C-alpha positions in Angstrom: 45.5 77.6 109.2 46.3 74.8 107.4 49.7 74.4 108.5 48.4 74.3 111.8 46.4 71.5 110.8 49.1 69.7 109.2 51.9 69.9 111.5 50.6 67.6 114.1 50.1 65.0 111.2 53.7 65.4 110.1 54.8 65.4 113.6 53.0 62.1 114.1 54.4 60.4 110.9 58.2 61.5 111.9 57.9 60.4 115.7 56.6 56.9 114.2 59.6 56.5 112.2 62.7 56.6 114.5 65.5 56.1 111.8 66.8 59.5 110.3 68.4 57.4 107.4 65.2 55.7 106.6 62.9 58.6 107.0 65.3 60.4 105.0 65.0 57.9 102.1 61.4 57.7 102.2 61.4 61.4 101.8 64.1 61.2 99.0 61.9 58.7 97.0 58.7 60.4 97.6 60.3 63.7 96.0 61.4 61.4 93.4 57.9 60.2 92.5 56.6 63.7 92.9 58.4 65.2 90.2 58.7 62.0 88.0 57.1 62.3 84.6 55.4 59.1 84.5 51.9 60.6 84.3 49.2 58.2 86.2 51.7 55.7 87.7 52.6 57.8 91.1 50.1 55.8 93.4 51.5 52.6 92.0 55.0 53.7 92.7 54.1 54.9 96.2 53.1 51.2 96.7 56.0 49.4 94.9 59.1 51.5 96.2 57.3 51.4 99.9 57.3 47.6 99.3 60.8 47.0 97.7 62.6 49.2 100.2 60.6 48.6 103.5 59.6 52.2 104.1 56.6 54.0 105.6 54.0 54.2 102.9 52.2 57.0 104.4 55.1 59.5 104.9 56.0 58.4 101.2 52.4 59.3 100.1 52.3 62.6 101.8 55.7 63.8 100.4 54.8 62.7 97.1 51.4 64.3 97.4 52.7 67.6 98.5 55.0 67.8 95.6 52.6 66.3 92.7 48.8 67.1 93.3 46.1 68.6 91.1 47.3 72.3 92.2 50.8 71.6 91.5 50.5 69.1 88.2 50.9 71.2 85.7 53.7 73.3 86.7 55.6 70.0 87.8 55.0 69.1 84.4 56.0 72.2 82.6 59.3 72.2 84.5 60.6 69.0 83.5 59.5 69.5 80.2 61.6 72.9 80.2 64.6 71.0 82.1 64.8 68.2 79.3 64.3 71.0 76.4 67.1 72.9 78.3 69.3 70.0 79.0 68.9 68.5 75.1 69.6 72.2 73.7 72.8 72.5 76.2 73.9 69.2 74.7 73.6 69.8 71.0 70.8 67.7 70.6 68.0 68.1 68.9 65.0 66.9 70.9 62.2 66.7 68.3 64.2 63.9 66.3 63.7 61.4 69.4 60.1 61.7 69.6 57.8 59.3 67.9 55.9 60.3 64.8 52.5 60.7 66.4 54.0 63.5 68.6 54.7 65.3 65.4 50.5 65.5 64.7 49.9 66.1 68.4 52.1 69.1 68.0 50.5 70.3 65.3 46.8 69.7 66.6 48.2 71.8 69.8 49.8 74.8 67.7 46.4 74.7 65.6 44.4 75.2 68.5 46.2 76.7 71.2 49.3 78.3 69.9 51.7 75.8 72.1 54.4 74.6 70.0 57.2 72.0 69.8 56.7 69.9 72.8 58.6 67.0 72.9 57.8 63.7 74.8 61.3 62.6 75.0 62.4 65.8 76.5 59.8 65.5 79.0 60.6 62.2 80.2 64.2 62.3 80.0 64.2 65.8 81.7 61.4 64.7 84.4 63.7 61.9 85.3 67.1 63.4 85.5 65.6 66.5 87.4 63.8 64.3 90.0 66.7 62.1 90.1 68.9 65.0 91.1 66.4 67.0 93.2 66.2 63.3 95.2 69.9 63.0 95.8 70.4 66.6 96.6 67.6 66.2 99.2 68.7 63.1 100.7 72.1 64.3 103.3 69.6 67.6 103.9 66.5 65.7 105.0 69.2 63.3 107.1 70.2 66.3 108.9 67.1 67.7 109.7 65.5 64.4 110.7 68.7 63.5 112.7 68.2 66.7 114.4 64.6 66.6 115.1 64.3 63.0 116.7 67.5 63.8 118.8 65.5 67.0 120.4 62.3 65.1 121.0 64.3 62.2 122.6 65.8 64.8 124.9 62.3 66.2 125.3 60.9 62.6 126.0 63.9 61.8 128.7 63.6 64.8 130.1 59.8 64.8 130.7 60.1 61.1 132.1 63.0 62.1 134.1 60.6 65.0 135.7 57.8 63.1 136.2 59.7 60.3 137.9 61.1 62.9 140.1 57.6 64.5 140.6 56.2 60.9 141.9 59.6 60.4 144.1 58.7 63.6 145.9 55.0 63.1 146.1 55.9 59.8 148.1 58.3 61.3 150.2 56.2 64.4 151.1 52.9 62.5 151.7 52.2 60.8 154.7 49.7 58.1 154.9 47.7 57.8 158.5 49.1 54.5 160.2 45.9 51.9 160.2 46.0 52.3 164.2 45.1 56.1 164.1 42.3 55.3 161.6 38.7 56.6 162.1 37.6 52.8 162.4 39.7 51.9 165.2 39.0 54.7 167.5 
């Protein structure tokens, strides 16, 4: 039900932008914004990126909100943190040494009250940014291909329907005979 309501809105936004390259770039930046670990700065990033690169702000906003919204915020941040921990561990770097001192106090408080231990601000920010950049770079060519195909199909459909309308109008004009003014009821 939700998809049936969202689909026409997304089609209108895609139809508004005619360049598959710009649309793919807009979606890639929207993906970066949605995954990025900059808590509270997502909306500002939408307007800044939209203005800097002259992109469609509604499309940018829609893509980033589809990824980062109240229902997905905690899983996205958890994935950012876990990816950062995995990255630091696979490189043999102790991620806890990169954190500021106040994070240790925060970790002790969390461990005491919730049982969660070893949160790392550096793993969260570095892992989240690398994950966001990587996902955006991987998704750009895929989105460009999808949008190119979609825009070509809609262009063909529009051209076909326009030529069909023109042919119908021509047939109506050809087969519809207008009475001559001499045979009209006023002249009889």
